C-alpha positions in Angstrom: 0.0 0.0 0.0 1.0 3.7 -0.5 0.3 7.2 0.9 1.0 10.0 -1.5 0.4 12.9 1.0 2.1 13.1 4.3 3.5 16.0 6.4 6.5 16.1 8.7 7.6 18.5 11.5 9.4 20.5 8.8 5.9 22.1 8.1 2.9 21.4 10.2 3.2 17.7 11.0 4.1 16.4 14.3 6.8 13.6 13.5 10.4 14.4 12.0 11.0 12.9 8.6 12.8 9.9 9.9 10.3 9.0 12.4 7.5 9.5 9.8 9.1 6.9 7.6 9.4 4.5 10.7 5.7 5.1 11.1 5.1 4.4 7.5 6.9 1.1 7.6 4.9 0.0 10.8 1.7 0.9 8.9 2.9 -1.6 6.1 3.5 1.1 3.5 5.9 0.5 0.5 5.9 4.0 -1.0 5.1 7.4 0.4 5.3 11.0 -0.7 6.6 13.7 1.6 4.6 16.8 0.8 5.3 19.4 3.4 3.7 22.9 3.0 6.0 25.2 0.9 9.2 23.4 1.8 11.4 20.5 0.8 13.7 20.7 3.8 12.7 17.4 5.1 12.8 15.4 1.9 16.6 14.2 2.0 16.2 13.1 5.6 13.1 11.2 4.6 14.7 9.5 1.5 17.8 8.4 3.6 15.4 6.9 6.2 13.5 5.3 3.5 16.6 3.7 2.0 17.4 2.2 5.3 13.9 0.8 5.8 13.0 -0.3 2.3 10.3 2.4 1.8 10.4 4.5 -1.4 10.0 8.2 -0.6 8.8 10.3 -3.5 10.2 13.9 -3.2 7.2 16.2 -3.0 5.8 19.4 -1.8 2.5 21.1 -1.3 2.2 24.6 -2.4 -0.2 27.1 -0.9 -1.9 28.6 -4.0 -4.7 31.2 -4.9 -6.9 30.8 -7.9 -10.1 32.6 -9.2 -10.6 34.3 -5.8 -10.1 31.0 -3.7 -7.2 31.1 -1.2 -5.5 28.2 0.4 -5.9 26.0 -2.6 -3.3 23.3 -2.3 -1.1 22.0 -5.1 0.9 18.9 -4.7 4.2 18.4 -6.6 5.7 14.8 -7.1 9.1 13.8 -8.2 10.3 17.3 -8.1 14.0 18.2 -8.3 14.4 19.5 -4.7 17.7 21.2 -5.7 16.5 23.2 -8.7 17.3 26.8 -8.2 13.9 27.6 -9.9 12.3 26.0 -7.0 14.5 26.6 -4.0 14.7 30.4 -4.6 10.9 30.7 -4.5 10.7 28.5 -1.5 13.1 30.6 0.3 11.0 33.6 -0.2 8.1 31.7 1.3 10.2 30.5 4.2 11.0 34.1 5.2 7.3 35.1 4.9 6.4 32.0 6.9 8.8 32.9 9.7 7.3 36.3 10.0 3.7 34.8 10.1 4.7 32.4 12.9 6.2 35.2 15.0 2.8 37.2 14.4 0.9 34.1 15.6 3.0 33.8 18.7 2.3 37.4 19.5 -1.4 36.9 19.0 -1.4 33.8 21.2 0.5 35.7 23.8 -2.2 38.4 23.8 -4.7 35.8 24.8 -2.4 34.2 27.4 -2.0 37.6 28.9 -5.9 38.1 29.2 -5.8 34.7 30.9 -3.0 36.0 33.3 -0.6 33.3 32.1 3.1 33.7 31.2 3.7 34.2 27.4 5.6 32.0 25.2 9.1 32.9 23.8 10.2 32.6 20.3 13.2 30.7 21.5 11.3 28.0 23.3 9.1 27.4 20.1 12.2 27.3 17.9 13.9 24.8 20.2 10.9 22.5 19.8 11.0 23.0 15.9 14.4 22.0 15.5 15.0 25.0 13.2 11.7 24.8 11.1 9.0 26.5 13.1 5.3 26.0 12.4 1.9 26.0 14.2 2.3 22.4 15.7 5.5 23.7 17.5 3.5 26.6 19.1 1.0 24.1 20.1 3.7 21.9 21.8 4.9 24.9 23.6 1.5 25.5 25.0 1.2 21.8 25.9 4.6 21.9 27.6 3.5 24.8 29.7 0.5 22.9 30.8 -1.8 25.5 29.1 -3.7 22.8 27.1 -4.7 19.2 27.4 -3.5 18.1 24.0 -2.7 19.2 20.4 -6.4 19.5 19.4 -7.0 21.6 22.4 -4.2 23.9 21.6 -5.5 24.4 17.9 -9.1 25.0 18.9 -8.4 27.3 21.8 -5.4 29.3 20.5 -4.0 28.5 17.1 -7.2 28.7 15.0 -8.5 31.9 16.7 -5.1 33.5 16.4 -4.2 32.5 13.0 -2.6 34.9 10.5 -3.3 34.8 6.8 -0.6 33.0 4.6 1.1 34.3 1.5 -0.2 32.4 -1.6 1.4 31.4 -5.0 -0.6 32.3 -8.1 -1.9 29.1 -9.6 -0.2 29.5 -13.0 3.2 30.3 -11.3 2.8 27.2 -9.1 1.9 24.9 -11.9 4.8 26.2 -14.1 7.3 25.9 -11.2 6.5 22.3 -10.4 6.6 21.2 -14.0 9.9 23.1 -14.7 11.6 21.2 -12.1 10.4 17.8 -13.4 7.3 17.4 -11.2 3.8 16.2 -11.6 1.2 18.7 -10.5 -1.9 17.4 -8.6 -4.8 19.2 -7.0 -5.1 18.2 -3.3 -8.4 17.4 -1.7 -10.4 19.4 -4.4 -13.6 19.5 -2.4 -11.9 21.6 0.2 -12.1 24.4 -2.4 -15.8 24.1 -2.9 -18.3 21.3 -2.5 -20.3 22.8 -5.3 -19.8 20.2 -8.1 -20.7 22.5 -10.9 -18.2 25.2 -9.8 -15.6 22.6 -9.1 -16.0 21.0 -12.5 -15.4 24.4 -14.1 -12.4 25.2 -12.0 -10.8 21.8 -12.6 -11.5 22.0 -16.2 -9.6 25.4 -16.3 -6.8 23.9 -14.4 -6.6 21.1 -16.8 -6.1 23.7 -19.6 -3.4 25.5 -17.6 -1.4 22.2 -17.3 -2.7 20.4 -14.2 -1.7 16.7 -14.3 -3.8 15.0 -11.7 -6.6 15.1 -9.0 -6.2 13.8 -5.3 -9.3 11.8 -5.8 -8.9 9.5 -2.7 -8.5 11.8 0.3 -9.7 12.2 4.0 -11.8 15.3 3.3 -14.3 13.8 0.6 -17.3 11.9 1.5 -18.0 8.6 -0.4 -20.3 10.3 -3.0 -17.7 13.1 -3.5 -14.9 10.5 -4.2 -17.2 9.0 -6.9 -17.7 12.4 -8.4 -13.9 13.1 -8.4 -13.2 9.8 -10.0 -15.7 10.6 -12.8 -14.2 14.0 -13.2 -10.7 12.8 -13.4 -11.6 10.1 -16.0 -13.6 12.8 -18.1 -10.7 15.3 -18.0 -8.0 12.5 -18.4 -6.3 13.6 -15.0 -4.3 11.2 -13.2 -5.9 10.0 -9.9 -3.9 10.0 -6.6 -4.7 9.3 -3.0 -3.2 10.2 0.3 -4.0 10.5 4.1 -2.8 14.1 4.5 -1.2 12.9 7.7 -0.2 15.4 10.2 -0.4 13.5 13.4 -2.4 16.2 15.2 -5.8 14.7 15.5 -6.8 11.2 16.8 -8.4 10.1 13.3 -5.2 11.2 11.6 -3.8 7.8 10.3 -0.9 7.0 8.2 -1.9 5.2 5.0 -5.6 5.5 5.4 -8.3 7.8 4.3 -12.0 8.2 5.5 -13.4 5.0 6.9 -10.1 3.3 6.8 -9.7 3.4 3.1 -6.3 2.3 1.8 -4.6 3.7 -1.2 -3.8 1.2 -4.0 -0.3 0.7 -5.6 -2.3 0.8 -8.9 -2.3 4.6 -8.6 1.6 4.8 -9.0 2.5 3.6 -12.6 0.7 6.3 -14.4 2.0 9.1 -12.2 5.5 7.5 -12.5 5.3 7.5 -16.2 4.2 11.1 -16.3 7.1 12.0 -14.0 9.5 10.3 -16.3 8.3 12.2 -19.2 8.4 15.4 -17.3 11.9 15.0 -16.0 13.2 14.3 -19.5 11.6 17.5 -20.8 12.9 19.4 -17.8 16.4 18.2 -18.3 
């Protein structure tokens, strides 16, 4: 079995890359894709761990994108060249913006803590938990370590969601072009998170196909069974490659490696067409 959508502590996941691969092995997976948000900093460590444990690790990324007035649209890139300057320069810019955003979130959380007559968090203690790559889960861990919350979900619901700060987004065409120029396969993640209106989603995906979209994450944890059937039909009609992944972060109890809604597993049969497209793309990129 496979899982083509997982996050590590290099973005907003809980597990460091090597531990994530160990967890994937325990879950019986043969292939995974590490797709951290707007960073590839964990990919090399994940690949190294995968080589030791016999797990194929596909180098990936999940870009935060805006399109047609929709923000926080997520675009997955598979088999990307993580060392390509065209990619790393753009990601470095986003890393700088992400760092500023995280500091603003900590300031907002501290305002709430002050109202509750609690000692504020420090940037240093959050950075220490993040091992150099700070994100919201690390702020949640700091809150937990202080005894301010009962768990990660409690931290998010009480502090991090109310204190969130808007992200900076890639324009869709730029994101698609960047992924494909570095040899990657571009896939729209959990499409129904954009809109559950099937007519509107069909129009959006049709336009994305014309812009160069390669695939749809048909099998995902956010889609209900009837929505998965709709996504299957849409992918077939538009000749888009279907993918599947858990979107594992490790924050919530129902967040399971290698499984979608209702315990659905992701078939190895999804891989060959994706791999073929990646081979074609890397040849062109080279």
